[in-house]
C-alpha positions as a Markdown table, in Angstrom:
| # | Residue | x | y | z |
|---|---|---|---|---|
| 1 | Met | -63.3 | -125.3 | 136.1 |
| 2 | Lys | -66.6 | -123.7 | 137.0 |
| 3 | Pro | -67.9 | -124.4 | 140.5 |
| 4 | Lys | -71.2 | -126.2 | 140.6 |
| 5 | Arg | -74.2 | -124.3 | 141.7 |
| 6 | Ile | -75.8 | -125.5 | 144.9 |
| 7 | Gly | -78.8 | -127.6 | 144.2 |
| 8 | Gln | -77.8 | -128.2 | 140.6 |
| 9 | Pro | -77.5 | -132.0 | 139.9 |
| 10 | Ser | -74.4 | -133.2 | 138.2 |
| 11 | Lys | -74.6 | -134.4 | 134.6 |
| 12 | Phe | -74.3 | -138.0 | 135.9 |
| 13 | Arg | -77.2 | -137.5 | 138.3 |
| 14 | Arg | -79.4 | -135.9 | 135.6 |
| 15 | Ala | -78.6 | -138.8 | 133.2 |
| 16 | Ala | -79.3 | -141.4 | 135.9 |
| 17 | Trp | -82.6 | -139.6 | 136.8 |
| 18 | Thr | -83.6 | -139.6 | 133.1 |
| 19 | Ala | -82.7 | -143.2 | 132.6 |
| 20 | Thr | -84.6 | -144.2 | 135.8 |
| 21 | Asn | -87.6 | -142.2 | 134.6 |
| 22 | Gln | -87.6 | -143.8 | 131.2 |
| 23 | Met | -87.2 | -147.3 | 132.8 |
| 24 | Asn | -90.2 | -146.6 | 135.1 |
| 25 | Asn | -92.2 | -145.5 | 132.1 |
| 26 | Phe | -91.1 | -148.6 | 130.1 |
| 27 | Asn | -92.1 | -150.8 | 133.1 |
| 28 | Glu | -95.5 | -149.0 | 133.3 |
| 29 | Tyr | -96.1 | -149.4 | 129.6 |
| 30 | Asn | -95.1 | -153.1 | 129.7 |
| 31 | Val | -97.7 | -153.6 | 132.5 |
| 32 | Leu | -100.3 | -151.9 | 130.3 |
| 33 | Ile | -99.4 | -153.9 | 127.3 |
| 34 | Lys | -99.5 | -157.2 | 129.3 |
| 35 | Lys | -103.0 | -156.3 | 130.5 |
| 36 | Val | -104.1 | -155.8 | 126.9 |
| 37 | Ile | -102.5 | -159.1 | 125.8 |
| 38 | Asp | -104.0 | -161.0 | 128.8 |
| 39 | Thr | -107.5 | -159.7 | 128.2 |
| 40 | Phe | -107.7 | -159.8 | 124.4 |
| 41 | Asn | -109.6 | -162.8 | 123.0 |
| 42 | Phe | -106.9 | -164.3 | 120.6 |
| 43 | Glu | -108.9 | -167.6 | 120.4 |
| 44 | Lys | -111.8 | -165.7 | 118.7 |
| 45 | Val | -109.3 | -164.1 | 116.2 |
| 46 | Tyr | -107.8 | -167.5 | 115.5 |
| 47 | Ile | -111.2 | -169.0 | 114.8 |
| 48 | Ala | -112.2 | -166.2 | 112.5 |
| 49 | Met | -108.9 | -166.3 | 110.6 |
| 50 | Thr | -109.2 | -170.1 | 110.2 |
| 51 | Ala | -112.8 | -169.8 | 109.0 |
| 52 | Leu | -111.8 | -167.2 | 106.5 |
| 53 | Asp | -108.5 | -168.9 | 105.6 |
| 54 | Trp | -106.8 | -165.6 | 106.4 |
| 55 | Gln | -103.2 | -166.4 | 106.0 |
| 56 | Trp | -100.0 | -164.5 | 106.8 |
| 57 | Lys | -96.9 | -164.7 | 104.7 |
| 58 | Thr | -94.1 | -166.6 | 106.6 |
| 59 | Thr | -90.5 | -167.6 | 105.7 |
| 60 | Thr | -91.9 | -171.0 | 104.7 |
| 61 | Gly | -94.9 | -169.9 | 102.7 |
| 62 | Arg | -98.3 | -168.8 | 103.9 |
| 63 | Glu | -100.3 | -170.0 | 106.9 |
| 64 | Val | -103.0 | -169.1 | 109.4 |
| 65 | Pro | -101.0 | -167.9 | 112.3 |
| 66 | Ser | -101.0 | -169.7 | 115.6 |
| 67 | Ile | -102.3 | -168.0 | 118.8 |
| 68 | Ile | -98.7 | -167.7 | 119.9 |
| 69 | Lys | -97.8 | -165.8 | 116.7 |
| 70 | Leu | -101.0 | -163.7 | 117.0 |
| 71 | Lys | -99.9 | -162.7 | 120.5 |
| 72 | Ala | -96.3 | -161.9 | 119.4 |
| 73 | Met | -97.6 | -159.7 | 116.6 |
| 74 | Ala | -100.0 | -157.9 | 118.9 |
| 75 | Arg | -97.2 | -157.2 | 121.4 |
| 76 | His | -94.9 | -156.0 | 118.7 |
| 77 | Leu | -97.6 | -153.6 | 117.3 |
| 78 | Leu | -98.5 | -152.3 | 120.8 |
| 79 | Leu | -94.8 | -151.5 | 121.4 |
| 80 | Glu | -94.6 | -149.8 | 118.0 |
| 81 | Ser | -97.7 | -147.8 | 118.7 |
| 82 | Phe | -95.8 | -146.1 | 121.6 |
| 83 | Asp | -93.7 | -144.2 | 119.0 |
| 84 | Asn | -96.3 | -144.0 | 116.1 |
| 85 | Lys | -99.6 | -143.7 | 118.1 |
| 86 | Val | -101.4 | -146.0 | 115.6 |
| 87 | Val | -100.0 | -149.1 | 113.8 |
| 88 | Ala | -101.7 | -151.9 | 111.9 |
| 89 | Ser | -100.8 | -155.2 | 110.3 |
| 90 | Gly | -102.3 | -158.6 | 109.7 |
| 91 | Gly | -105.8 | -157.4 | 110.8 |
| 92 | Phe | -104.6 | -155.9 | 114.1 |
| 93 | Glu | -104.7 | -152.2 | 114.9 |
| 94 | Ala | -102.8 | -151.0 | 118.0 |
| 95 | Arg | -103.2 | -147.5 | 119.4 |
| 96 | Tyr | -101.4 | -145.6 | 122.1 |
| 97 | Phe | -103.0 | -142.7 | 123.9 |
| 98 | Pro | -100.4 | -140.8 | 126.0 |
| 99 | Lys | -101.0 | -139.6 | 129.5 |
| 100 | Val | -102.9 | -136.2 | 129.5 |
| 101 | Asp | -103.3 | -134.3 | 132.7 |
| 102 | Asp | -104.8 | -136.8 | 135.1 |
| 103 | Lys | -105.8 | -139.3 | 132.5 |
| 104 | Pro | -103.4 | -142.3 | 132.5 |
| 105 | Ala | -101.7 | -143.6 | 129.3 |
| 106 | Gln | -103.7 | -146.3 | 127.5 |
| 107 | Phe | -103.1 | -148.9 | 124.8 |
| 108 | Thr | -105.9 | -150.4 | 122.7 |
| 109 | Leu | -105.8 | -153.4 | 120.4 |
| 110 | Gln | -108.4 | -154.4 | 117.8 |
| 111 | Phe | -108.7 | -157.1 | 115.2 |
| 112 | Ile | -110.6 | -155.6 | 112.2 |
| 113 | Leu | -112.3 | -157.8 | 109.6 |
| 114 | Ala | -113.8 | -154.9 | 107.7 |
| 115 | Ser | -114.0 | -151.2 | 108.0 |
| 116 | Ala | -115.1 | -148.1 | 106.0 |
| 117 | Asp | -114.2 | -144.4 | 106.2 |
| 118 | Ser | -116.0 | -141.4 | 104.8 |
| 119 | Gly | -112.6 | -139.8 | 104.1 |
| 120 | His | -111.5 | -136.3 | 104.8 |
| 121 | Asp | -111.4 | -134.0 | 101.8 |
């Protein structure tokens, strides 16, 4: 068995540090996502969807989603954006901007009624 080098952490300590670091990041991201959910105007989205009769498909048919379901979808998309950077569904678009240098990580959430793009040839 090879002796350990002085100052070199064991595999267990490295794994524990990695897990702790990931948990701290997860907690930080949950705080950021909670802030987005708490400040987003879901009532306005619900009013627009009701006025437009914008329905989502459910297991029991189609319906305009409740505010609780809107919040659940938004949270799901924000979590998914962490891996995919941009995700969209049901009118929502969630984006994740990773930490760069001294700029902190950021999540954004939009509800899009209409959009256009010039395209990239």
